[in-house]
N, C-alpha and C positions, 0 to 999 in steps of 0.2 A: 752787954747793953745794946738795946735796940735803938737805931736812929733812923729817922725818916728824912728824906731829902726831897723837897718839892722844887722842880725846875720849871720855870715859866718864861715864856717870851717876855722881853722888856715892854713896858707900856707903849713906847714909841714904834714898836715893830708891828708891821701889819701881820696878823695871825690868820693865814689863809685856811688853816685846818679849822680854827675856831669859826671863822666865817662860814665855812661849809656846813659845819654842825649846826650853827644858828640858822642858817637858810633851810636846812633839812627839817629842823624842828618847827620853824615857822610854817613851812609847807605842810606839815602834818597837824597843824592847828594849835601848836603850843605857843604860848606868849612868853617870849623872853626878850630882855633888853640887849644882852650881848652874851658871847661865849668865847673863851679862850682855852686853848688846849695846850697841856703841858705834860710833864713826866713826874712819876712819883717813885723813888727808890726807897726800899726798906733794907737796911744793913743791920747785921748782928755782929757787933764788934767784940773782941776778946776782953778789952779793958772795962773796968767799972768806973773809972775816973772820967767824969763829965768834961773837965777841962782837956784832958788828953784826947778824949773822943772827938771834941770840937776841932781840935788842931788836926787830928788825923783826917777827918772828914773834909775839911777845908783843903788840906793837902792832896787828897784824892781827887777832889773836884778840880783843883787847878792843875795838877800834874797828869791825872789819869784820863783827861779828855771826857768827862762825864757831862760837861755843859760848854757852851760857846759863850764867853763873857761878853763878846760884842753884841750878841742879840738875845741872850738869856740872863736871868737872875735866879738866885737859889735862896732857899730858906731851909735851915736845919731845925728839925723837930726831935726832942728827946722823948722816947716812948716808954 
């Protein structure tokens, strides 16, 4: 089973990478309101059980150091 994990800065956190991309795009004549930069992970899991996959991915995120819960949030997508 393939699982996607979107990791983004929390809304209250200043996203300096996003701000740099936003400023660069505006300097090149593109119109945008805002930009936030995050990470996307695509995992191929052995299990075909979606409930087990959800639990496994949440455990990976919390114990594996894939994200910082103080400044980031995550969203799991089944593909």
